[in-house]
Backbone as JSON Lines, residues from 0, in Angstrom:
{"i":0,"aa":"M","n":[-25.94,8.52,19.42],"ca":[-25.5,9.39,19.15],"c":[-24.58,9.19,17.62]}
{"i":1,"aa":"C","n":[-23.93,8.92,17.67],"ca":[-22.82,8.53,16.19],"c":[-22.73,6.93,16.25]}
{"i":2,"aa":"R","n":[-23.46,6.49,15.81],"ca":[-23.58,5.11,15.54],"c":[-22.85,4.15,14.84]}
{"i":3,"aa":"N","n":[-21.78,4.98,13.87],"ca":[-20.94,4.84,13.16],"c":[-19.66,4.77,14.07]}
{"i":4,"aa":"I","n":[-19.35,5.73,15.19],"ca":[-18.21,5.71,15.37],"c":[-18.16,4.33,16.48]}
{"i":5,"aa":"R","n":[-17.03,3.35,16.0],"ca":[-16.88,2.25,16.81],"c":[-15.81,2.45,17.8]}
{"i":6,"aa":"P","n":[-15.91,1.34,18.69],"ca":[-14.71,1.21,19.87],"c":[-13.45,0.77,19.2]}
{"i":7,"aa":"F","n":[-12.51,1.35,19.74],"ca":[-10.71,1.33,19.27],"c":[-9.86,0.87,19.99]}
{"i":8,"aa":"F","n":[-10.4,0.74,21.78],"ca":[-9.53,0.26,22.24],"c":[-9.17,-1.57,22.43]}
{"i":9,"aa":"N","n":[-8.22,-1.36,22.43],"ca":[-7.77,-2.75,22.8],"c":[-8.27,-3.91,21.63]}
{"i":10,"aa":"F","n":[-7.7,-3.48,20.28],"ca":[-7.84,-4.08,19.36],"c":[-6.55,-4.47,18.99]}
{"i":11,"aa":"D","n":[-6.31,-5.69,17.8],"ca":[-5.32,-5.98,17.39],"c":[-5.49,-5.75,16.0]}
{"i":12,"aa":"P","n":[-5.23,-5.58,14.76],"ca":[-4.34,-4.26,14.85],"c":[-4.89,-3.17,15.69]}
{"i":13,"aa":"P","n":[-3.93,-2.34,16.45],"ca":[-4.3,-1.07,17.06],"c":[-5.2,0.32,15.92]}
{"i":14,"aa":"A","n":[-6.19,1.0,16.54],"ca":[-6.9,2.01,15.52],"c":[-5.38,2.73,15.05]}
{"i":15,"aa":"T","n":[-5.6,2.93,13.51],"ca":[-4.91,3.96,12.75],"c":[-5.3,5.74,13.43]}
{"i":16,"aa":"D","n":[-4.16,6.32,12.8],"ca":[-4.5,7.65,12.92],"c":[-5.56,8.24,12.28]}
{"i":17,"aa":"S","n":[-5.85,7.66,11.19],"ca":[-6.28,7.85,10.01],"c":[-7.93,7.17,10.21]}
{"i":18,"aa":"E","n":[-8.0,6.46,11.51],"ca":[-9.27,6.15,11.93],"c":[-9.61,6.79,12.78]}
{"i":19,"aa":"I","n":[-8.85,7.36,13.52],"ca":[-9.26,7.74,14.6],"c":[-9.64,9.65,14.16]}
{"i":20,"aa":"S","n":[-8.62,10.01,13.43],"ca":[-9.13,11.33,12.43],"c":[-10.47,11.18,11.95]}
{"i":21,"aa":"D","n":[-10.83,9.99,11.26],"ca":[-12.05,9.94,10.63],"c":[-13.27,10.22,11.68]}
{"i":22,"aa":"A","n":[-13.01,9.52,13.06],"ca":[-14.38,9.68,13.94],"c":[-14.21,10.92,14.43]}
{"i":23,"aa":"A","n":[-12.96,11.58,14.43],"ca":[-13.09,13.01,15.7],"c":[-13.66,13.79,14.19]}
{"i":24,"aa":"L","n":[-13.48,13.76,12.99],"ca":[-14.66,14.35,11.66],"c":[-16.03,14.24,11.85]}
{"i":25,"aa":"Q","n":[-16.44,12.92,12.44],"ca":[-17.68,12.28,12.39],"c":[-18.5,13.17,13.89]}
{"i":26,"aa":"F","n":[-17.28,13.05,14.85],"ca":[-17.9,13.45,16.27],"c":[-18.28,15.16,15.91]}
{"i":27,"aa":"V","n":[-16.81,15.74,15.43],"ca":[-17.24,17.44,15.31],"c":[-18.76,17.39,14.53]}
{"i":28,"aa":"R","n":[-18.62,17.18,13.12],"ca":[-19.76,17.02,12.41],"c":[-21.16,16.94,12.96]}
{"i":29,"aa":"K","n":[-21.23,16.0,14.06],"ca":[-22.43,15.87,14.73],"c":[-22.83,16.97,15.53]}
{"i":30,"aa":"L","n":[-21.59,17.47,16.26],"ca":[-21.65,18.34,17.48],"c":[-22.41,19.51,17.06]}
{"i":31,"aa":"S","n":[-21.56,19.79,15.7],"ca":[-21.69,21.35,14.84],"c":[-22.79,21.3,13.86]}
{"i":32,"aa":"G","n":[-23.18,20.32,13.54],"ca":[-24.42,19.77,12.8],"c":[-24.05,20.75,11.11]}
{"i":33,"aa":"F","n":[-22.65,20.65,11.06],"ca":[-22.18,20.92,9.67],"c":[-21.81,19.69,9.09]}
{"i":34,"aa":"Q","n":[-22.09,19.41,7.69],"ca":[-21.2,18.28,7.13],"c":[-20.09,19.01,6.63]}
{"i":35,"aa":"K","n":[-19.96,20.45,6.05],"ca":[-19.19,20.86,5.53],"c":[-19.17,22.45,5.93]}
{"i":36,"aa":"P","n":[-18.28,22.9,6.47],"ca":[-18.62,24.67,7.33],"c":[-18.53,25.3,6.1]}
{"i":37,"aa":"S","n":[-18.57,26.61,6.56],"ca":[-18.69,27.69,5.9],"c":[-17.18,27.74,5.79]}
{"i":38,"aa":"R","n":[-17.16,29.11,4.89],"ca":[-15.7,29.69,4.92],"c":[-15.13,30.11,5.96]}
{"i":39,"aa":"A","n":[-16.3,30.77,6.63],"ca":[-16.44,31.47,8.07],"c":[-15.94,30.52,9.46]}
{"i":40,"aa":"N","n":[-16.69,29.28,9.29],"ca":[-16.11,28.23,10.05],"c":[-15.46,27.15,9.99]}
{"i":41,"aa":"E","n":[-14.75,27.44,8.72],"ca":[-13.93,26.25,8.24],"c":[-12.46,26.07,9.41]}
{"i":42,"aa":"E","n":[-11.74,27.31,9.55],"ca":[-10.43,27.1,10.6],"c":[-10.97,26.46,12.05]}
{"i":43,"aa":"T","n":[-11.76,27.09,12.36],"ca":[-12.44,26.89,14.22],"c":[-12.77,25.02,13.86]}
{"i":44,"aa":"F","n":[-13.48,24.88,12.87],"ca":[-14.05,23.11,12.42],"c":[-12.82,22.22,12.42]}
{"i":45,"aa":"N","n":[-11.79,22.78,11.59],"ca":[-11.02,21.88,11.27],"c":[-9.68,21.93,12.77]}
{"i":46,"aa":"R","n":[-9.87,23.05,13.27],"ca":[-9.01,22.82,14.28],"c":[-9.66,22.04,15.49]}
{"i":47,"aa":"A","n":[-11.23,22.1,15.64],"ca":[-11.63,21.02,16.73],"c":[-11.62,19.58,16.28]}
{"i":48,"aa":"V","n":[-11.54,19.21,14.69],"ca":[-11.46,17.78,14.74],"c":[-9.69,17.51,14.93]}
{"i":49,"aa":"L","n":[-8.57,18.67,14.82],"ca":[-7.55,17.94,14.92],"c":[-7.4,18.13,16.89]}
{"i":50,"aa":"E","n":[-8.22,18.76,17.41],"ca":[-7.92,18.66,18.84],"c":[-8.98,17.32,19.45]}
{"i":51,"aa":"V","n":[-9.94,16.94,19.16],"ca":[-10.52,15.72,19.45],"c":[-9.9,14.55,19.29]}
{"i":52,"aa":"A","n":[-9.15,14.64,18.04],"ca":[-8.2,13.33,17.37],"c":[-7.21,13.21,18.3]}
{"i":53,"aa":"A","n":[-6.51,14.32,18.68],"ca":[-5.5,14.52,19.55],"c":[-5.77,13.76,20.97]}
{"i":54,"aa":"A","n":[-7.22,14.6,21.2],"ca":[-7.93,13.91,22.31],"c":[-7.8,12.44,22.52]}
{"i":55,"aa":"A","n":[-8.69,12.08,21.27],"ca":[-8.42,10.51,21.54],"c":[-7.57,9.43,21.54]}
{"i":56,"aa":"R","n":[-6.62,10.0,20.57],"ca":[-5.13,9.12,20.57],"c":[-4.4,9.19,22.31]}
{"i":57,"aa":"S","n":[-4.42,10.5,22.66],"ca":[-3.99,10.32,23.98],"c":[-4.94,9.35,25.14]}
{"i":58,"aa":"L","n":[-5.89,9.25,25.06],"ca":[-6.93,8.53,25.7],"c":[-6.87,6.87,25.42]}
{"i":59,"aa":"L","n":[-6.71,6.89,24.03],"ca":[-6.19,5.41,23.6],"c":[-5.15,4.85,24.12]}
{"i":60,"aa":"D","n":[-3.9,5.68,23.99],"ca":[-2.6,5.43,24.57],"c":[-2.31,5.26,25.92]}
{"i":61,"aa":"S","n":[-3.3,5.98,26.68],"ca":[-3.21,6.08,28.21],"c":[-4.05,4.75,29.08]}
{"i":62,"aa":"L","n":[-5.0,3.94,28.16],"ca":[-5.66,3.28,28.29],"c":[-5.0,1.9,28.98]}
{"i":63,"aa":"V","n":[-5.02,1.42,30.16],"ca":[-4.57,-0.09,29.91],"c":[-5.67,-0.93,30.5]}
{"i":64,"aa":"T","n":[-5.47,-2.21,30.18],"ca":[-5.88,-3.71,30.58],"c":[-5.22,-4.81,30.31]}
{"i":65,"aa":"A","n":[-5.64,-5.77,31.54],"ca":[-5.32,-7.18,31.4],"c":[-5.8,-8.34,30.23]}
{"i":66,"aa":"A","n":[-6.81,-7.57,29.59],"ca":[-7.28,-8.16,28.83],"c":[-6.5,-8.66,27.2]}
{"i":67,"aa":"E","n":[-6.78,-9.88,26.41],"ca":[-5.88,-10.02,25.42],"c":[-6.79,-8.84,24.66]}
{"i":68,"aa":"P","n":[-5.6,-8.14,23.53],"ca":[-6.56,-7.68,22.32],"c":[-7.45,-8.16,21.91]}
{"i":69,"aa":"R","n":[-8.62,-8.0,21.16],"ca":[-9.49,-8.39,20.12],"c":[-9.32,-8.4,18.85]}
{"i":70,"aa":"N","n":[-9.76,-9.32,18.83],"ca":[-9.5,-9.77,16.72],"c":[-10.48,-8.59,16.13]}
{"i":71,"aa":"R","n":[-9.81,-7.47,14.87],"ca":[-10.94,-6.81,14.54],"c":[-11.82,-7.04,13.41]}
{"i":72,"aa":"E","n":[-11.21,-8.21,12.98],"ca":[-12.17,-9.21,11.6],"c":[-13.28,-9.67,12.1]}
{"i":73,"aa":"L","n":[-13.02,-10.43,13.56],"ca":[-13.76,-11.34,14.17],"c":[-14.92,-10.23,14.62]}
{"i":74,"aa":"A","n":[-14.39,-9.1,15.23],"ca":[-15.43,-8.13,15.95],"c":[-16.31,-7.73,14.62]}
{"i":75,"aa":"A","n":[-15.62,-7.51,13.52],"ca":[-16.66,-7.15,12.49],"c":[-17.7,-8.31,12.13]}
{"i":76,"aa":"V","n":[-17.28,-9.18,12.31],"ca":[-18.23,-10.2,11.67],"c":[-19.49,-10.26,12.9]}
{"i":77,"aa":"R","n":[-19.0,-10.08,14.11],"ca":[-19.8,-10.48,14.98],"c":[-21.12,-9.13,14.51]}
{"i":78,"aa":"A","n":[-20.57,-8.04,14.32],"ca":[-21.43,-6.87,14.38],"c":[-22.42,-7.25,13.26]}
{"i":79,"aa":"R","n":[-21.82,-7.44,12.2],"ca":[-22.51,-7.63,10.78],"c":[-23.75,-8.76,11.4]}
{"i":80,"aa":"A","n":[-23.45,-9.82,11.69],"ca":[-24.19,-11.01,12.57],"c":[-25.44,-10.36,13.14]}
{"i":81,"aa":"K","n":[-24.87,-9.49,14.22],"ca":[-25.93,-8.49,15.07],"c":[-26.92,-7.75,14.41]}
{"i":82,"aa":"F","n":[-26.04,-6.96,13.39],"ca":[-27.39,-6.28,12.64],"c":[-28.08,-7.0,11.99]}
{"i":83,"aa":"T","n":[-27.91,-8.48,11.05],"ca":[-28.82,-9.38,10.44],"c":[-29.78,-9.61,11.18]}
{"i":84,"aa":"R","n":[-29.46,-9.93,12.48],"ca":[-30.15,-10.44,13.54],"c":[-31.28,-9.4,13.85]}
{"i":85,"aa":"R","n":[-30.89,-8.34,14.08],"ca":[-31.63,-6.83,14.39],"c":[-32.76,-6.72,13.35]}
{"i":86,"aa":"F","n":[-32.03,-6.25,11.94],"ca":[-32.72,-5.89,10.86],"c":[-33.01,-6.52,9.69]}
{"i":87,"aa":"G","n":[-32.51,-8.02,9.96],"ca":[-32.92,-8.87,8.98],"c":[-31.75,-8.51,7.45]}
{"i":88,"aa":"P","n":[-31.96,-9.59,6.82],"ca":[-30.7,-9.23,5.22],"c":[-30.66,-8.35,4.88]}
{"i":89,"aa":"V","n":[-29.65,-7.89,4.14],"ca":[-29.39,-6.2,3.43],"c":[-30.41,-6.83,2.05]}
{"i":90,"aa":"Q","n":[-31.46,-6.27,1.96],"ca":[-32.19,-6.27,0.77],"c":[-32.33,-4.77,0.1]}
{"i":91,"aa":"G","n":[-31.72,-4.79,-1.61],"ca":[-32.04,-3.67,-2.08],"c":[-31.79,-4.33,-3.22]}
{"i":92,"aa":"P","n":[-32.13,-2.77,-4.51],"ca":[-32.32,-3.24,-5.76],"c":[-31.3,-3.6,-6.3]}
{"i":93,"aa":"S","n":[-31.16,-4.8,-7.07],"ca":[-30.16,-5.17,-8.21],"c":[-29.5,-4.13,-9.03]}
{"i":94,"aa":"R","n":[-28.36,-4.47,-9.35],"ca":[-27.71,-3.71,-10.04],"c":[-28.62,-2.99,-11.62]}
{"i":95,"aa":"D","n":[-29.19,-4.4,-12.18],"ca":[-29.89,-4.18,-13.43],"c":[-30.92,-3.04,-12.76]}
{"i":96,"aa":"S","n":[-31.74,-3.5,-12.16],"ca":[-32.86,-2.5,-11.88],"c":[-32.37,-0.95,-11.78]}
{"i":97,"aa":"R","n":[-31.4,-0.86,-11.09],"ca":[-31.12,0.75,-10.87],"c":[-30.46,1.49,-12.18]}
{"i":98,"aa":"R","n":[-30.06,0.47,-13.17],"ca":[-30.0,0.97,-14.47],"c":[-31.07,1.46,-15.08]}
{"i":99,"aa":"E","n":[-32.09,0.36,-15.23],"ca":[-33.25,0.41,-16.15],"c":[-34.0,1.8,-15.35]}
{"i":100,"aa":"S","n":[-33.96,1.99,-14.09],"ca":[-34.74,2.99,-13.48],"c":[-33.95,4.31,-13.73]}
{"i":101,"aa":"G","n":[-32.62,4.72,-13.98],"ca":[-32.16,5.7,-14.13],"c":[-32.27,6.14,-15.72]}
């Protein structure tokens, strides 16, 4: 569903409120189908983001584990390696070719 939402539990350093809020925003956008809600829906949309973020924070604060916290940087390196194995190296236009075409 939301491919860019990453697990936040049991990482060192722990997830920040900003990261949780960003994930909540992405989740509400996905559910509602709105990237940016209309004025008529803005208050409801923003309230939903706050409620989802609060529920996520409560969940993360309540979970327990005996496992050692995972290292965020190492997890990011592993995720990039997995992406490269799955899709190949990222190839795109060079900066020069983008300037020439615009």
